[in-house]
C-alpha positions in Angstrom: -8.8 -19.5 -4.6 -5.7 -17.4 -4.0 -7.5 -14.2 -4.9 -10.3 -15.1 -2.5 -7.9 -15.7 0.3 -6.1 -12.5 -0.4 -9.4 -10.5 -0.4 -10.4 -12.2 2.9 -7.1 -11.4 4.5 -7.3 -7.8 3.3 -10.9 -7.5 4.7 -9.6 -8.8 8.0 -6.7 -6.3 8.0 -9.1 -3.5 7.2 -11.5 -4.5 9.9 -8.6 -4.8 12.5 -7.3 -1.3 11.6 -10.7 0.2 11.7 -11.5 -1.5 15.0 -8.2 -0.4 16.6 -8.6 3.2 15.5 -12.2 3.3 16.8 -11.1 1.8 20.1 -8.3 4.3 20.5 -10.6 7.2 19.7 -13.3 6.0 22.1 -10.7 5.4 24.8 -9.6 8.9 24.4 -13.2 10.1 24.9 -13.3 11.8 21.5 -16.1 12.1 19.1 -14.9 11.3 15.7 -16.4 11.4 12.2 -17.7 8.0 11.2 -15.2 5.6 9.7 -16.0 3.0 7.1 -18.0 0.1 8.5 -16.2 -3.2 8.9 -17.1 -5.8 6.4 -19.0 -8.9 7.5 -16.7 -11.8 8.5 -17.1 -15.5 9.4 -17.6 -16.4 13.1 -14.0 -17.7 13.1 -12.7 -14.4 11.7 -14.8 -12.4 14.2 -13.4 -14.4 17.1 -9.8 -13.9 15.8 -10.5 -10.2 15.3 -11.7 -9.9 18.9 -8.5 -11.6 20.1 -6.3 -9.5 18.0 -8.1 -6.3 19.1 -7.5 -7.4 22.8 -3.8 -7.9 22.0 -3.5 -4.5 20.3 -5.2 -2.9 23.3 -2.7 -4.6 25.6 0.2 -3.5 23.5 -1.3 0.0 23.3 -1.7 0.1 27.1 2.0 -0.9 27.5 3.1 1.8 25.0 1.0 4.4 26.9 3.2 3.9 29.9 6.3 4.6 27.8 7.2 8.3 28.1 9.4 8.3 25.0 6.6 6.7 22.9 4.2 9.4 23.9 6.6 12.1 23.1 7.2 10.6 19.7 3.5 10.3 19.0 3.0 13.9 20.1 5.7 15.0 17.6 4.4 12.7 14.8 0.9 14.2 15.1 2.3 17.5 13.8 3.9 16.1 10.6 1.4 13.3 9.9 0.2 13.1 6.3 0.1 10.3 3.8 3.7 10.8 2.8 5.1 10.8 6.3 3.0 7.7 7.1 4.4 6.0 4.1 8.0 6.9 5.1 7.4 5.6 8.6 6.0 2.3 7.4 8.9 1.9 5.0 11.4 2.5 7.8 9.6 0.1 10.1 9.5 -2.7 7.5 12.9 -2.0 5.9 14.6 -5.2 7.1 11.7 -7.5 7.5 8.0 -7.8 8.2 6.9 -9.3 11.5 3.6 -9.6 13.3 4.9 -7.5 16.1 5.8 -4.7 13.8 2.4 -4.8 12.2 0.6 -4.7 15.6 2.8 -1.8 16.7 2.1 0.1 13.5 -1.6 -0.4 14.1 -1.1 1.0 17.6 0.8 4.0 16.3 -2.0 4.8 13.8 -4.7 4.5 16.5 -2.8 6.7 18.9 -2.0 9.2 16.2 -5.6 9.5 15.0 -6.8 10.0 18.6 -4.2 12.7 19.3 -4.9 14.5 16.0 -8.6 14.6 16.9 -7.9 15.6 20.5 -5.6 18.4 19.3 -7.8 19.5 16.5 -11.1 19.9 18.4 -9.9 22.4 20.9 -8.1 24.4 18.2 -11.1 24.5 15.9 -13.3 25.6 18.8 -10.8 28.2 19.8 -10.6 29.6 16.2 -14.4 29.7 16.1 -14.7 31.6 19.4 -11.9 34.0 18.3 -13.7 34.6 15.1 -17.0 35.3 16.9 -15.3 37.7 19.3 -13.3 39.6 16.7 -15.8 39.5 13.7 -19.3 38.7 14.7 -19.8 39.9 18.3 -20.4 43.5 17.4 -23.0 42.6 14.9 -24.7 40.2 17.2 -24.9 42.9 19.9 -26.1 45.5 17.5 -29.0 43.2 16.6 -30.0 42.9 20.2 -28.0 39.7 21.0 -29.0 36.1 21.1 -31.1 36.3 24.2 -32.9 39.5 23.2 -33.6 38.1 19.7 -35.0 34.8 21.0 -37.1 36.5 23.7 -38.8 39.0 21.4 -39.0 37.4 18.0 -38.1 33.8 18.3 -35.5 32.2 16.1 -34.6 34.0 12.9 
């Protein structure tokens, strides 16, 4: 019975984190790669998940208005990896574990993921365009260009 409860609680935690990250990414208007799908839960768990997600959104909205929080998230994005996340979590929970700290950590993760994606997409597009301009454009032009190629021969 204890193992079943533990697995159920972990499934709930996993679903809550996934839901919160998806919410933050959607709210930021970013297309993200698919995350693992939430596991099926009982109606009671689904209702609680919905309530917790609303709470996390409220906390997240409150934190969004905090300039210092946003500056810290912007900085954390640049060093975020598994090890830095682990160190952050250890520091957050060094004295004790509370529901408030857990909810705040979930908010930090959601905001960080959204920022990483928001920062990565423009960079990757910029790298791609630079590569085209510096390495492919002469070849494309020497082959008659995209438009010329499409008009005369159709797609390659």
